N, C-alpha and C positions, 0 to 999 in steps of 0.2 A: 504494500500500500504506500502511496506517495506520502511524503512528510507533510504534516498539517501546516497550514498557514500561521497558526497561532502558537506562541510560546506559552508554556504552562508549568505549574508546579503541583505536586501532589502532597497532601498532608493527611493526618488522621489515620484511620484504620483502613488498610488495603482491602479488607473483606467487608467493610461497612457499606451501607447504602450510599450511592454516589450523589454528590451535590456539586454543581458548578457555580462559581462566584464571578459575576461580571462587574467591573469597576466603573467609576465615573469617567467622563470625558477628561482627558488630561492626567489620568492616574494610571499607574501600572498595577499589576496584581499584588504588589507590596501593600496596597491600600487596605487589604483584608487582614494584615498581620495582627492588629489589635483585636483581641477577643477571639482569635482563631481557635484557641484551646477549647472553647465551648462546643465545637463541632468535632472533637477528636474521636467520637464514636462513628463518624461517617468517613467515607472516602471523599476527601475534599479536593476538587480540581479548581485551582485559581488560574485564570488565563489573562493574557494581555489582549485587549481588543485589536482588531486589524488596524495597522498603522501606529500602534502604541508599543512601548517597551521593546521587547525582543521579537515581536511578531513581524510578519511581512508588511511592507509598506507599498502597496500598489498605488498607482496614480488615482486621485479622486476625480470627481466626487464619488462617495460611497452611497450605497442604499442600505436600508435596514435589512433587506433580503440578503444582500452581500455579506453583511456582518453575521447574520444568522447562519448562512450557509457555511461560513468558516467555523462556527461553533459546532454545527452538525458534523462537519468533517472531522473535527477534533474528537467528538464523541465516538464516531465510527473508528477512528484510529485507536482509541483506548478500549474499544470493545464494549462501549456503554450504549445499550439500546434505549434506556429510559433513565432519567435522572431528575432529581429536584434541582431547582435553580433559584439563586438569590442574586439580585442585581440592584445596583445603586445608580441613580441618574441615567446616564446613557445605558448602563448595564440593566437598569430596570425597564427601559424602553425595549431593549432587546429581549428581555424576559417576556414582556407582553407579546411581542411579535412571535416568539417561539411558541408560547402557550396558545395563541390564536391560530397560527398557521401550521403548527406541528404538534398538536395536542398529544399525539401518541408517544412523543419523546419526553414530555414534561410530567413528572409525578406530582410535585408540590411546588408552590411558587411563593417567593417573598420579594416584595417590591419596596425598595428603600429610597426615600427622597427622590422621587421620579414623577413623571407626568404621563398622561395618556395623549397629550398634545402639547408641543412646545410652541407657544404663540410667537408672532412676529417673525415670519419666515425670512424676511429680508435681513433682520439683524444677525441671524445665524450665517447667512451668506456674506454679510459684511465682516463678521468675525473671521470667517474662513479666508477672505481676501486679505485681511490684516495680518493673519498668521503666515500666509504664504509670502507676503511682502517683508514682514519684520521678524518672523520667527515666533515661537511660543513664549519667549520672554516678554513679548508685548502684552500678553494676557495673564501672566502669572500673578502679578501683584493684585490685580483686580479680582482674582478668584478667592483670595484669602478671606475677605469679609463674608463671602457667600459660604465658604467651606466651614469656617469656625466662628463661634461667638467671640466677641471682643475680649471677655475675661480669659478665655482659653488662649487666645493669641498673646495677650499681655503676659501671661504666666509661663509660656513655653516658647520663647523666641528662637531657641536652638532647633526645636522641632519644626516650627514654622519655616525656618530656613531650609530644612530638608524637604518639606512639601513644595516650596518654591522651586527647588532644584529638580524635583520630580517633574513638574510641569515643563520646566525649561528643557528637560531631557527628551521630551516627546518630539518625534519628527514632525516638522511643520506640515508636510503633506498629509500625514496620517491624522493629525489633529483637525486640519481643515476638512479632510474628507469625511470625518465623523460629524463635524458641524453640519455638513450638507446632508448627511443621513438624518440628523435630528430635524433639520429644517422642513422636511417633508413628512414627518411622522405624525400620524393621527389615528389613534386606536379607539377613540371615544365611542364610535358606533358599534364596535366589535367586542367591547369588554364583556358583554352578556354571553358571549360564546365560550369564554374561558371556563373550563371544567376542572382545572387543577385547584385544589384547596389553596386559598391565597390569604396571605397576611400583608398589609401595607404598614410601613413604619416611617413616621415623620418626626422631624425635630421642631421643637417649639420656636426656635430662633432662625429657621431656614427661610431666607428671603426669596429663594428661587422656586422651591416646591413646598409651599406652605402646608400646614396641616389642613387648612380649609380647602385648598386645591386638591389635596390627596384624598379627600373624602369621596372623590369620584370613584375610587376603587371599591370602597365599602358599599357605595350605592349601586355601582354598575356591575360588579362581578358577583355572581350568585354565591352566597355564604361567606364572602370575604369580610374581614374586619380590619379596622384601623387602630394602630397603637401610636400614641404620641409620646415622645421622649423629651423630658425637660432638659434645659441647658445644653442643647445640641442644635447645630445648624445643618448644612448640607451633608457633610461627612459624619452622619449621625453615629455610625459604627465606631468612628475614631474617638469622638467626644465622650461617648458612653459605651465602651466596649462590653462591660459586664452585662448591662441591661439588654443591649441589642443581641449579644451572644446568647443569652438565656432565651430570649424570644425566638431567635432563629433555631436554636437546638430543639426547643419544644415543638415548634411548628414543622420543621423539616424532617425531624426524626421522632415522631410521636411515640414510637414503640420502644425507645431506648430505656 
């Protein structure tokens, strides 16, 4: 079988139920390290999105179907017919796409700090153009107030410097291509077709995907529920790893 397009890491129990973790735009699979131990009874596959980290960087624009096909290729490469999936932001949009268009491959679903539709399509295309012209450093500083609450940033300057470096390390074409995938994404009319048991997790201080906006998942996906985490912004799993890890473990591996 051909090598997959995506770079990945495996953690947890090799014989446990599989779960894939999809990261935010501008983040690598290292984003999931906080709280990862909560999933140690599962076979955890963290991957870098297409155009991110150590994954392949084809020329953009990308589509959500293209991002999903890369994940399905990785699953096939690893011999995983069906897995649970947790995704944050871009990773959450990709999880929705997989659950809607490939329901036979998704066992359970967790949607963190994401949206069924990312409004203002033109702004995403403008961001893609900016990054292609000036590199990902042009958008790194602006991401920090969205990713982390102000007290968190003030108390952890060294850690924030590492997150800034993560964004700057992302290939400009890969970041821009994923912006273009988000610009055309709209799953609002299809949420009702998702059959995978679903949890949505929002941060109280997230200015991008607010708890109010994320209520669309609890309202639109049959049986889904929304959990809101205090003192967390967009990277809710990083700000509150123990709370989020416990929620993910209970939802994704209910038989543990």
